[in-house]
C-alpha positions as CSV (number, residue, x, y, z in Angstrom):
1,M,82.4,68.6,153.0
2,R,79.4,70.5,154.3
3,I,81.3,71.8,157.3
4,R,84.1,73.0,155.1
5,Q,81.6,74.7,152.7
6,R,80.0,76.5,155.6
7,L,83.3,77.7,156.8
8,R,84.1,79.0,153.3
9,L,80.8,80.9,153.2
10,G,81.3,82.3,156.7
11,S,84.8,83.5,155.7
12,A,83.6,85.0,152.5
13,I,80.9,87.1,154.3
14,A,83.4,88.1,157.0
15,L,86.0,89.3,154.4
16,L,83.4,91.2,152.4
17,G,82.3,93.0,155.5
18,T,85.8,94.4,156.1
19,A,85.6,96.9,153.2
20,T,84.2,100.3,154.1
21,P,82.3,102.7,151.8
22,G,84.4,105.5,150.4
23,A,87.7,103.6,150.8
24,A,90.1,103.5,147.8
25,L,89.5,100.5,145.5
26,T,92.6,98.3,145.8
27,T,93.4,94.8,144.4
28,T,93.0,93.4,147.9
29,T,89.4,94.7,148.1
30,I,88.6,93.3,144.7
31,L,90.0,89.9,145.7
32,Q,87.7,89.8,148.7
33,S,84.7,90.7,146.5
34,A,85.1,87.5,144.5
35,L,84.1,85.4,147.6
36,S,80.4,86.1,147.0
37,P,78.0,83.1,147.1
38,N,75.2,85.3,145.8
39,C,77.1,86.3,142.6
40,L,78.5,82.8,142.2
41,E,75.0,81.3,141.9
42,Y,76.2,77.7,141.7
43,R,73.7,75.2,140.2
44,I,73.6,71.7,138.9
45,V,71.8,72.0,135.6
46,G,72.2,68.7,133.7
47,I,74.1,65.6,132.8
48,C,76.9,65.1,130.2
49,Y,77.5,61.8,128.4
50,W,80.9,60.6,127.3
51,L,82.1,57.6,125.4
52,H,84.9,55.8,127.1
53,C,86.8,53.1,125.3
54,S,89.6,50.8,126.5
55,W,91.1,47.4,125.6
56,S,88.1,45.7,127.1
57,G,85.5,47.7,125.1
58,C,83.4,50.9,125.2
59,T,81.1,52.2,127.8
60,V,79.0,55.4,128.2
61,R,79.9,57.4,131.3
62,T,78.2,60.4,132.8
63,S,79.2,63.5,134.6
64,V,77.3,66.3,136.3
65,K,76.8,69.5,134.3
66,V,77.1,72.7,136.4
67,R,76.5,76.3,135.8
68,H,77.9,79.3,137.8
69,Y,79.0,82.8,137.3
70,V,82.7,83.9,137.1
71,P,84.1,87.4,137.9
72,D,85.7,88.0,134.5
73,A,86.5,91.7,134.7
74,V,86.6,94.9,136.7
75,V,84.8,97.6,134.7
76,S,85.6,101.2,135.8
77,S,83.6,104.2,134.8
78,Y,85.1,107.5,135.9
79,S,85.0,111.2,135.0
80,N,88.6,112.4,135.3
81,T,91.0,110.9,132.7
82,G,93.8,109.0,134.4
83,E,92.0,108.7,137.7
84,T,90.3,105.3,137.6
85,P,89.1,104.3,141.0
86,W,91.2,101.1,140.9
87,V,94.4,102.7,142.1
88,D,96.7,99.8,141.4
89,V,96.2,100.0,137.6
90,R,96.1,103.8,137.1
91,A,99.3,103.6,135.0
92,M,97.4,101.7,132.3
93,S,95.0,104.6,131.4
94,Q,97.0,107.8,131.8
95,P,96.1,110.8,129.6
96,N,97.7,111.0,126.2
97,P,97.7,113.6,123.4
98,T,94.4,112.3,122.0
99,A,92.6,111.7,125.4
100,Q,92.9,114.3,128.1
101,A,90.7,116.0,130.7
102,G,87.1,114.8,131.0
103,G,84.3,115.4,133.5
104,D,80.8,116.8,132.9
105,G,79.4,119.7,130.9
106,T,77.5,120.8,134.0
107,T,78.0,122.2,137.5
108,H,75.2,120.1,138.8
109,E,72.7,122.9,139.1
110,D,69.1,122.0,138.4
111,H,68.8,124.0,135.2
112,E,71.9,122.3,133.7
113,N,70.7,118.7,134.0
114,N,70.2,118.5,130.3
115,L,73.9,119.0,129.6
116,A,76.2,116.1,128.6
117,K,78.3,114.1,131.0
118,F,81.5,112.3,130.0
119,K,83.1,109.3,131.5
120,N,86.1,107.2,130.7
121,A,85.9,103.4,130.9
122,D,88.4,100.6,131.6
123,V,87.8,96.8,131.3
124,I,90.6,94.9,133.0
125,G,90.8,91.2,133.8
126,H,89.6,90.4,137.3
127,P,92.7,89.7,139.6
128,G,91.0,87.1,141.7
129,A,91.0,84.1,139.4
130,K,93.1,81.9,141.7
131,L,91.3,82.8,144.9
132,F,87.9,82.5,143.1
133,S,88.8,79.0,141.8
134,Q,89.5,77.8,145.3
135,F,86.3,79.3,146.6
136,A,84.1,77.8,143.7
137,A,85.8,74.4,144.1
138,G,84.2,74.2,147.6
139,F,80.8,73.8,145.9
140,G,81.9,71.1,143.4
141,Y,83.2,71.0,139.9
142,R,84.0,74.5,138.6
143,C,84.2,76.2,135.2
144,D,87.0,78.5,133.9
145,G,86.3,82.0,132.9
146,A,87.5,83.8,129.8
147,A,89.7,86.5,131.4
148,T,93.4,86.8,132.2
149,A,94.1,88.6,135.4
150,F,95.1,92.3,135.0
151,M,94.8,92.1,131.2
152,P,93.4,95.4,129.7
153,Y,90.5,94.5,127.4
154,L,89.4,98.0,126.8
155,L,91.0,101.4,127.8
156,S,89.0,104.3,126.6
157,T,92.1,106.5,126.5
158,L,93.3,104.3,123.6
159,D,89.9,104.3,121.8
160,T,89.7,108.0,121.2
161,V,87.8,108.1,117.8
162,A,85.0,105.8,118.9
163,W,84.9,106.8,122.6
164,R,85.1,110.6,122.3
165,Y,83.6,111.2,118.9
166,N,81.1,108.4,118.7
167,L,82.4,107.4,115.2
168,P,81.0,105.5,113.5
169,E,78.3,104.4,116.0
170,A,76.5,107.8,116.0
171,V,74.8,106.8,112.8
172,Y,74.0,103.2,113.7
173,P,70.3,102.3,113.8
174,E,70.7,101.4,117.5
175,A,71.7,105.0,118.2
176,L,69.1,106.6,116.1
177,T,66.0,104.5,117.0
178,P,64.3,105.4,120.3
179,G,63.6,102.4,122.5
180,M,66.3,100.3,120.8
181,R,69.1,98.9,123.1
182,E,68.1,101.0,126.1
183,I,68.8,100.2,129.8
184,G,65.3,100.3,131.3
185,T,62.1,101.6,129.7
186,R,60.2,104.9,129.6
187,S,56.9,103.1,130.3
188,A,58.3,101.8,133.6
189,L,59.8,105.2,134.4
190,N,63.2,103.5,135.0
191,L,65.1,104.5,131.9
192,W,68.8,104.9,132.8
193,G,70.2,105.5,129.3
194,N,70.9,104.1,125.9
195,V,73.6,101.6,125.1
196,Y,74.4,103.1,121.7
197,P,76.4,105.0,120.7
198,R,78.9,103.1,122.9
199,G,81.1,106.1,123.9
200,G,81.7,108.3,126.9
201,F,79.1,110.9,126.4
202,L,75.5,110.7,127.6
203,H,72.7,112.8,129.1
204,Q,71.8,111.6,132.7
205,S,71.4,113.8,135.7
206,D,72.1,110.9,138.1
207,D,75.8,110.4,138.1
208,H,75.6,106.8,139.4
209,K,73.2,105.9,136.6
210,A,75.5,107.6,134.1
211,G,78.5,105.5,135.4
212,A,76.4,102.3,135.1
213,V,75.4,103.0,131.6
214,V,79.0,103.7,130.5
215,A,80.1,100.4,132.2
216,Q,77.3,98.5,130.3
217,R,78.6,100.1,127.1
218,A,82.1,98.9,127.8
219,G,81.0,95.4,128.7
220,D,78.9,95.3,125.5
221,I,81.9,96.0,123.4
222,V,84.4,93.5,124.9
223,T,81.9,90.6,124.8
224,R,81.6,90.8,121.0
225,R,84.0,90.3,118.2
226,G,84.7,92.6,115.3
227,Q,83.6,95.9,116.9
228,L,85.0,99.1,115.5
229,H,86.8,99.9,118.7
230,V,90.3,99.5,120.0
231,Y,89.9,96.6,122.4
232,Q,90.5,92.9,123.0
233,P,87.5,90.5,123.0
234,L,86.7,89.0,126.4
235,L,85.4,85.7,125.1
236,A,86.3,82.0,125.4
237,N,85.8,79.3,122.7
238,S,83.4,76.5,123.4
239,R,84.7,72.9,123.5
240,D,83.4,69.5,124.5
241,G,81.8,69.8,127.9
242,Y,82.4,73.6,128.1
243,W,79.9,76.3,127.3
244,P,81.3,79.9,127.8
245,A,79.4,83.1,128.2
246,G,78.3,84.9,125.0
247,A,77.4,88.5,124.2
248,L,76.4,90.7,127.2
249,M,72.9,92.1,126.9
250,E,71.5,94.9,129.1
251,S,68.9,93.9,131.8
252,D,69.5,90.2,131.0
253,A,71.1,88.3,134.0
254,S,71.5,85.2,131.9
255,T,74.3,87.0,129.9
256,G,76.0,88.7,132.9
257,K,75.4,90.7,136.1
258,W,77.2,93.4,138.0
259,Q,78.7,93.6,141.5
260,E,79.3,97.1,142.7
261,L,82.9,97.6,144.1
262,T,83.0,101.4,144.7
263,P,81.8,103.7,146.0
264,R,80.2,101.0,148.1
265,L,81.2,97.3,148.1
266,S,78.3,95.0,147.6
267,T,78.0,91.4,148.5
268,S,75.5,90.7,145.7
269,C,75.0,91.1,142.0
270,A,72.3,92.7,139.9
271,V,71.6,94.0,136.4
272,F,70.9,97.5,135.4
273,P,68.4,99.1,136.0
274,H,67.8,98.1,139.6
275,S,66.1,99.7,142.6
276,D,68.9,99.3,145.1
277,P,70.1,102.4,146.9
278,R,72.8,104.3,144.9
279,L,75.6,106.1,146.5
280,Q,77.0,109.0,144.5
281,A,80.8,109.0,144.1
282,R,82.4,112.3,145.1
283,Q,84.8,112.2,142.2
284,G,82.4,110.6,139.7
285,D,84.3,107.3,139.7
286,Y,82.6,104.0,139.9
287,A,83.7,100.3,139.4
288,W,81.9,97.0,139.1
289,A,82.9,93.4,138.8
290,L,81.3,91.9,135.7
291,W,80.2,88.3,136.5
292,R,79.5,86.0,133.5
293,P,77.7,82.6,133.3
294,Y,79.6,79.5,132.3
295,S,78.5,75.9,132.1
296,C,80.8,72.8,132.1
297,C,81.1,69.2,133.1
298,Q,84.1,66.9,133.9
299,R,85.5,64.9,131.0
300,R,85.0,61.2,131.5
301,G,85.7,59.7,128.1
302,Q,87.4,60.2,124.8
303,R,84.3,61.4,122.9
304,F,81.6,63.8,124.0
305,L,78.2,62.4,123.2
306,G,76.1,65.4,124.3
307,S,74.3,66.7,127.4
308,V,70.8,66.9,128.8
309,D,69.6,69.9,130.9
310,F,67.1,69.5,133.7
311,D,65.2,72.7,132.7
């Protein structure tokens, strides 16, 4: 088992190393990115108890409770409408009469850094579910994610009122209160931007940071129910022995973390803000895999009695 696991890890690292910076983001590249032990972060976290009954009586059985991250979605953040960096799904988010053009209100000169940027966003189900399942199974019992491969959970071109006009979120308390729902802090001099209003406009002179903030906004929407946007919730229902991820929160890895896919493919995951080197995309298009934490244990009886965590 250990030999096979080491071979899997070696193969994963080798495959991830084949992608080159600046290459077009394809489904093949995204599939390779799912083979990341760092993002998986597989852990045994507790014990589950099950009541098993048969003709001879009832006994209490146990199973190991595990926790790991699952690549649920590919989140793209890009300037030009219809030009998502994931080339294989561009047909999903083409311009329409209510969503055209895009880009920035600046020519990137120093004196124009205070002008607004605009980015579209797509949240699409990660295509690597089957490959990832085989990869994660090499570590032990695995948990299912919430996403369906290639399912569009949010396309900003179909969310025109909220995404391009910030209605009604422009008047939400989170959008009007400084320091509320922000990525980073002013005191630490690492403020990347505000989560609200969750639309495509923001003020940020660093284009990579702008793309990350918009990706965080899109992830924030789809991991909640009942939002005033055109989208599908990316959430699973809990059941006996299965604890799915909840609402995504900025800067909190326990709710989700990001793996950069383009303009540079990363073998690890992080939360925003971070201090890793940032490569600026020439066309203002970025994409990340959103990894979300799930816990589960193998069913070993008819009735679930509960679980105990180690920490």
